C-alpha positions in Angstrom: 163.0 102.5 160.7 166.2 104.7 160.1 166.5 103.9 156.5 163.1 104.9 155.8 163.0 108.4 157.3 166.2 109.3 155.7 167.8 109.0 152.3 171.7 108.4 152.9 172.6 109.9 149.7 171.8 113.3 151.2 172.6 113.2 154.8 176.2 113.2 155.4 176.9 113.1 159.0 175.2 111.7 161.9 174.9 115.2 163.5 172.8 116.2 160.6 170.3 113.1 161.2 170.2 114.3 165.1 169.5 118.0 163.7 172.7 119.5 165.6 175.2 121.1 163.5 178.4 121.2 165.6 181.6 122.8 164.0 184.5 120.8 163.4 187.1 120.2 165.7 190.2 122.4 165.9 193.5 120.7 165.2 196.4 120.9 167.3 199.8 121.3 165.7 201.6 118.2 166.7 205.5 120.3 166.4 204.0 122.8 168.7 202.6 120.0 171.2 205.9 118.6 171.3 207.8 122.0 172.4 205.6 124.0 174.3 203.5 122.7 177.4 200.9 125.0 179.3 201.4 126.1 182.8 199.0 127.2 185.3 199.2 130.9 185.2 198.4 130.9 181.4 202.1 131.1 180.2 203.6 128.1 178.0 207.3 126.6 179.3 209.7 126.0 176.5 213.1 124.8 176.0 216.3 127.0 175.6 218.5 126.7 172.7 222.3 126.1 172.2 222.6 122.8 174.2 223.1 120.5 171.4 226.6 120.7 169.9 229.7 122.2 170.1 229.6 122.6 173.8 233.5 122.9 174.9 234.0 126.4 173.7 230.8 127.7 175.2 230.9 129.4 178.7 229.5 127.4 181.9 227.1 129.8 182.7 225.9 129.9 179.3 224.9 126.3 179.0 223.8 126.4 182.7 221.4 129.0 181.8 220.3 127.2 178.6 219.4 123.9 180.3 216.7 125.4 182.3 213.2 125.8 180.9 211.9 129.3 180.1 208.4 131.0 179.1 207.4 131.9 176.0 207.7 135.4 175.4 204.6 138.0 175.5 205.1 138.6 171.4 204.8 135.1 170.8 202.2 134.1 173.0 199.4 134.8 170.5 200.7 132.4 168.1 201.4 129.7 170.5 198.2 129.7 172.0 196.4 129.4 168.2 198.7 126.3 167.4 197.6 124.8 170.8 193.8 125.5 171.2 193.3 122.9 173.8 196.2 123.5 175.9 
């Protein structure tokens, strides 16, 4: 019956057959999804830098501080939210 009602060369999606035109899904930037995690207060967690190599000459306090997680800065929060639309 569906074949008689619609010509499939003119209909491109199932949504057009049903009559509801939905917006396309927004894509998540996978690189950002691996680096940031959303927390309950609307902020995003991130890892600190400078803890990969050349650790002998770095001070203990510097390495200790770099090992902790931090929050994304307010200036960068809009960009991170745009990269992670469903977080």
